[in-house]
C-alpha positions as CSV (number, residue, x, y, z in Angstrom):
1,Y,10.7,-77.6,0.4
2,K,14.3,-78.0,1.4
3,D,13.4,-76.9,5.0
4,E,11.0,-74.8,7.0
5,R,12.8,-71.5,6.1
6,W,12.6,-72.2,2.4
7,R,8.9,-72.9,2.8
8,K,8.3,-69.7,4.6
9,Y,10.4,-67.7,2.1
10,L,8.6,-69.1,-0.9
11,M,5.2,-68.7,0.6
12,Q,6.0,-65.0,1.4
13,L,6.9,-64.4,-2.3
14,W,3.2,-64.9,-3.2
15,N,2.3,-61.9,-1.1
16,S,2.4,-58.6,-3.1
17,N,4.2,-56.9,-0.2
18,F,7.3,-59.1,-1.1
19,A,7.0,-58.7,-4.9
20,D,10.4,-56.9,-5.0
21,Y,12.1,-60.1,-3.7
22,R,10.9,-62.3,-6.5
23,K,13.6,-61.1,-8.9
24,Y,16.3,-62.0,-6.4
25,Y,14.9,-65.5,-6.1
26,L,14.9,-65.9,-9.9
27,E,18.5,-64.7,-10.1
28,Y,19.4,-67.3,-7.5
29,L,17.7,-70.0,-9.6
30,Y,19.5,-68.8,-12.7
31,S,22.9,-68.9,-11.0
32,E,22.2,-72.4,-9.8
33,W,21.1,-73.8,-13.1
34,E,23.1,-71.9,-15.7
35,D,26.3,-73.6,-16.8
36,P,28.6,-71.1,-18.5
37,K,31.0,-73.9,-19.6
38,S,28.4,-75.7,-21.5
39,R,27.2,-74.6,-24.9
40,N,24.3,-77.1,-24.8
41,R,22.8,-75.9,-21.6
42,Y,21.7,-72.3,-21.2
43,I,18.7,-70.4,-19.9
44,T,16.8,-67.7,-21.9
45,E,14.0,-67.1,-19.5
46,I,12.7,-68.0,-16.1
47,E,9.1,-67.7,-14.9
48,F,7.9,-67.8,-11.3
49,I,4.5,-69.5,-11.3
50,Y,2.2,-69.8,-8.3
51,M,-0.3,-72.6,-8.4
52,L,-3.4,-71.5,-6.5
53,E,-5.7,-74.3,-5.4
54,N,-9.0,-73.2,-3.7
55,T,-10.6,-75.7,-1.3
56,P,-14.2,-76.3,-2.4
57,A,-17.2,-76.5,-0.1
58,M,-17.9,-80.0,1.2
59,G,-19.5,-82.2,-1.5
60,L,-18.4,-80.1,-4.5
61,P,-15.7,-81.3,-6.9
62,N,-12.2,-79.9,-6.7
63,P,-11.6,-77.1,-9.1
64,E,-8.5,-77.1,-11.3
65,P,-5.6,-75.2,-9.8
66,E,-5.2,-71.6,-11.2
67,I,-1.8,-70.9,-12.7
68,I,-0.6,-67.4,-11.8
69,S,2.5,-65.9,-13.2
70,L,4.2,-63.7,-10.6
71,Q,7.4,-62.8,-12.3
72,K,9.3,-63.4,-15.6
73,E,12.9,-62.7,-16.4
74,Y,14.7,-62.9,-19.7
75,Y,18.4,-63.6,-20.3
76,K,20.6,-63.4,-23.3
């Protein structure tokens, strides 16, 4: 994470109480990555994925992380 505030913000977005804020984060990413001057670089969709990794009981193998899609936005 960029700093402690970003870590806290992104961890809160996992919580369903903050689901309304996910769209704003994706809009921020879109504005950072999209280059309106370039015809070769454009974004058509962004997906916010949370990787959930459960800690196994001692002695058991680590399970594969679970991929959870929290939000998806489409752009023209």
